C-alpha positions as CSV (number, residue, x, y, z in Angstrom):
1,M,-15.8,32.4,28.4
2,R,-16.8,31.6,24.9
3,F,-15.0,29.8,22.2
4,G,-14.9,31.5,18.8
5,F,-14.0,30.1,15.4
6,V,-10.7,31.0,13.8
7,F,-10.2,30.3,10.1
8,A,-7.0,30.1,8.1
9,F,-5.9,29.1,4.7
10,A,-2.7,27.1,4.5
11,L,-0.9,26.1,1.4
12,L,1.4,23.3,2.5
13,V,3.3,21.4,-0.1
14,H,6.6,19.5,0.0
15,H,8.4,22.4,-1.7
16,G,8.2,24.3,1.5
17,H,6.0,27.3,0.5
18,A,3.5,28.4,3.1
19,L,0.7,30.9,3.6
20,F,-1.5,31.7,6.6
21,G,-1.4,29.2,9.5
22,S,2.1,28.0,8.7
23,K,5.8,29.1,8.5
24,P,8.2,28.8,5.6
25,A,10.2,25.6,5.6
26,T,13.8,25.2,4.9
27,K,15.1,22.5,2.6
28,D,16.0,20.1,5.4
29,Q,13.2,21.0,7.8
30,A,10.5,18.5,8.6
31,L,7.0,19.3,7.3
32,D,5.7,18.9,10.9
33,D,7.7,22.0,11.8
34,V,5.9,24.1,9.2
35,V,2.5,24.3,10.9
36,E,2.0,26.9,13.6
37,E,1.0,26.0,17.1
38,G,-2.7,25.6,17.4
39,W,-3.2,24.5,13.8
40,E,-1.7,21.0,13.9
41,Y,-4.9,19.1,13.5
42,V,-7.6,18.5,10.9
43,S,-10.8,19.8,12.3
44,S,-14.5,19.3,11.6
45,G,-15.7,21.7,8.9
46,S,-12.2,22.2,7.3
47,T,-11.8,21.9,3.6
48,V,-8.6,20.1,2.6
49,K,-6.7,18.5,-0.2
50,L,-5.7,14.9,0.5
51,A,-2.3,13.8,-0.8
52,H,-1.7,10.1,-1.6
53,V,1.6,9.7,0.1
54,K,3.1,7.1,-2.1
55,S,2.5,9.0,-5.4
56,D,2.3,12.6,-4.2
57,T,-1.0,13.0,-6.0
58,R,-4.3,14.5,-4.8
59,L,-7.6,12.8,-4.3
60,M,-9.9,14.2,-7.0
61,L,-13.4,14.1,-8.5
62,P,-12.8,14.9,-12.2
63,Q,-16.6,14.7,-12.9
64,V,-16.3,11.8,-15.3
65,S,-18.7,8.9,-14.8
66,Y,-17.7,5.2,-14.7
67,G,-18.7,3.3,-17.8
68,T,-19.2,0.1,-15.7
69,G,-20.1,-0.7,-12.1
70,S,-22.3,1.8,-10.3
71,Q,-21.8,4.4,-13.2
72,Q,-21.4,7.0,-10.5
73,Q,-18.7,9.7,-10.6
74,A,-15.1,8.4,-10.9
75,V,-12.7,9.2,-8.1
76,T,-9.0,9.5,-9.0
77,A,-5.6,10.6,-7.7
78,Y,-3.9,13.3,-9.8
79,T,-0.9,15.5,-9.8
80,D,-2.7,18.8,-10.3
81,I,-2.6,20.5,-6.9
82,S,-4.2,23.7,-8.1
83,S,-7.5,22.2,-9.1
84,T,-10.6,23.0,-7.1
85,K,-11.8,19.5,-7.9
86,N,-9.6,18.1,-5.2
87,L,-10.9,20.1,-2.3
88,W,-12.9,18.0,0.3
89,L,-15.0,19.2,3.1
90,V,-14.5,17.2,6.3
91,E,-17.9,16.5,7.9
92,S,-18.4,14.9,11.3
93,E,-20.8,14.9,14.2
94,S,-18.3,17.1,16.2
95,P,-18.8,20.8,16.2
96,R,-17.0,22.9,13.6
97,G,-13.5,23.6,14.6
98,A,-13.2,20.5,16.8
99,R,-10.3,18.3,15.9
100,I,-11.1,15.0,14.3
101,A,-10.3,12.1,16.7
102,C,-8.5,9.0,15.6
103,G,-11.3,6.4,15.1
104,E,-13.9,9.0,14.4
105,K,-16.4,8.6,11.5
106,I,-16.4,11.3,8.8
107,R,-17.8,12.2,5.4
108,L,-15.6,13.7,2.7
109,V,-17.7,16.0,0.5
110,N,-16.2,17.3,-2.7
111,S,-16.4,21.1,-2.7
112,D,-16.7,21.4,-6.4
113,S,-19.6,19.0,-7.0
114,S,-21.0,18.4,-3.5
115,H,-20.7,14.6,-4.1
116,N,-19.7,12.4,-1.2
117,L,-16.8,10.0,-1.2
118,H,-18.6,6.7,-1.4
119,S,-17.9,3.0,-1.7
120,H,-19.9,-0.2,-1.9
121,G,-19.1,-3.9,-1.8
122,N,-21.1,-4.9,-4.9
123,H,-19.1,-3.1,-7.6
124,Q,-15.5,-3.6,-8.8
125,S,-13.1,-0.8,-9.8
126,P,-12.6,-0.7,-13.6
127,I,-8.8,-1.2,-13.8
128,S,-7.6,-3.1,-10.8
129,G,-10.9,-5.0,-10.0
130,A,-10.7,-3.9,-6.4
131,Q,-13.7,-2.4,-4.5
132,E,-15.1,0.6,-6.4
133,V,-14.9,4.1,-4.8
134,S,-17.1,6.7,-6.3
135,G,-18.5,10.2,-5.9
136,F,-22.2,9.9,-4.9
137,E,-24.6,12.8,-5.2
138,G,-27.0,11.2,-2.6
139,R,-26.2,10.5,1.0
140,D,-26.3,7.2,2.9
141,S,-24.2,5.0,5.1
142,G,-21.9,4.2,2.2
143,D,-20.4,7.6,2.6
144,L,-18.9,7.0,6.1
145,W,-15.2,6.5,6.6
146,T,-13.3,6.0,9.8
147,V,-10.0,7.9,10.3
148,E,-7.3,5.5,11.4
149,C,-4.0,7.0,12.6
150,L,-0.8,5.2,11.9
151,K,0.8,6.2,15.2
152,D,-0.4,6.3,18.8
153,K,-2.2,9.6,18.4
154,E,-5.5,11.0,19.8
155,A,-6.4,13.0,16.8
156,W,-5.8,13.4,13.0
157,R,-2.7,15.5,12.6
158,R,-2.0,17.5,9.4
159,L,1.1,16.3,7.5
160,E,0.9,12.8,9.0
161,P,-0.3,9.8,7.1
162,V,-3.7,8.2,8.0
163,Y,-5.9,5.5,6.7
164,F,-9.5,5.9,5.7
165,R,-11.5,2.7,6.5
166,H,-14.9,2.4,4.8
167,V,-17.4,1.8,7.6
168,E,-19.8,-0.5,5.8
169,T,-17.3,-2.9,4.2
170,G,-14.2,-2.4,6.3
171,W,-12.0,-1.8,3.2
172,Y,-9.4,0.9,2.9
173,L,-9.2,3.9,0.5
174,Q,-6.2,3.3,-1.7
175,S,-4.6,4.3,-5.0
176,L,-2.2,2.2,-7.0
177,P,0.4,4.3,-8.9
178,S,0.6,1.7,-11.7
179,K,-3.2,1.8,-12.4
180,K,-3.8,4.8,-14.6
181,Y,-6.7,5.8,-16.9
182,R,-6.5,6.8,-20.5
183,Q,-9.0,9.0,-22.3
184,P,-10.7,11.2,-21.1
185,I,-8.7,11.5,-17.9
186,V,-5.2,10.6,-19.1
187,G,-2.7,10.1,-16.3
188,H,-5.2,10.0,-13.4
189,Q,-4.6,7.1,-11.0
190,E,-7.5,4.8,-10.1
191,V,-8.8,5.2,-6.6
192,S,-10.4,2.1,-5.1
193,A,-10.7,0.3,-1.7
194,A,-8.5,-2.6,-0.6
195,K,-9.0,-5.3,2.1
196,K,-5.7,-4.5,3.8
197,A,-4.1,-1.2,4.8
198,D,-0.6,-0.8,3.3
199,S,1.5,2.0,1.8
200,N,-1.0,2.4,-1.1
201,A,-3.6,3.4,1.4
202,Q,-1.9,6.2,3.2
203,W,-3.2,9.7,2.8
204,M,-2.1,13.1,4.3
205,A,-3.9,16.4,4.7
206,L,-1.9,19.2,3.1
207,E,-3.3,22.3,1.4
208,G,-6.6,23.5,2.6
209,Y,-8.9,25.8,4.6
210,Y,-8.7,24.9,8.3
211,F,-10.9,25.9,11.2
212,S,-9.7,25.9,14.8
213,L,-11.3,26.7,18.2
214,R,-9.7,29.6,20.0
215,R,-10.6,30.9,23.5
216,Q,-11.9,34.4,23.3
217,D,-11.1,37.3,25.5
218,P,-13.7,37.5,28.4
219,K,-14.0,41.2,27.6
220,N,-15.8,40.2,24.4
221,D,-18.4,38.2,26.2
């Protein structure tokens, strides 16, 4: 038997609206009940929007450069869920459609700009003075992040919080709701990396384009 790729687009927001790969949610229904069976996991090759759990914003690359530090592209968290600047391709060494295991190393590549989510220990973020996180147009080991699940799970589940730990420095991707930019990106929250994982470092895969592996009918072999 062969395995084929199945692709779906799912718009999953806390308001309960859903498209392909999910079911409508009622007001009191848990978000975990919205996803159809077989689509519960984030998979390699999927393109997703990552929600900062504490502030209900989305990880974004607004294509504005830092004026200090690395002077690479700024990474923010922002409330606009419709923007294409907050879509991230999940890259791993696993085949496309394979679910991302807890503890697996990934790259997050911004779909709008092809920049990698990047960090480095030698630059501070401009507002909080934490470790800078940037969008990097090149590619090196500073782009690698480990998916850490909060619960005793085997793989990264959609609609459940996870941490992203930077492989090189061991620091965690975070956003502080009180740290916001002014012009030219008014209202965008700073995204940085912190030494410890706490509620500011929790992210959740919501809207996106998801791949899954599905067993094909032997007649099609």
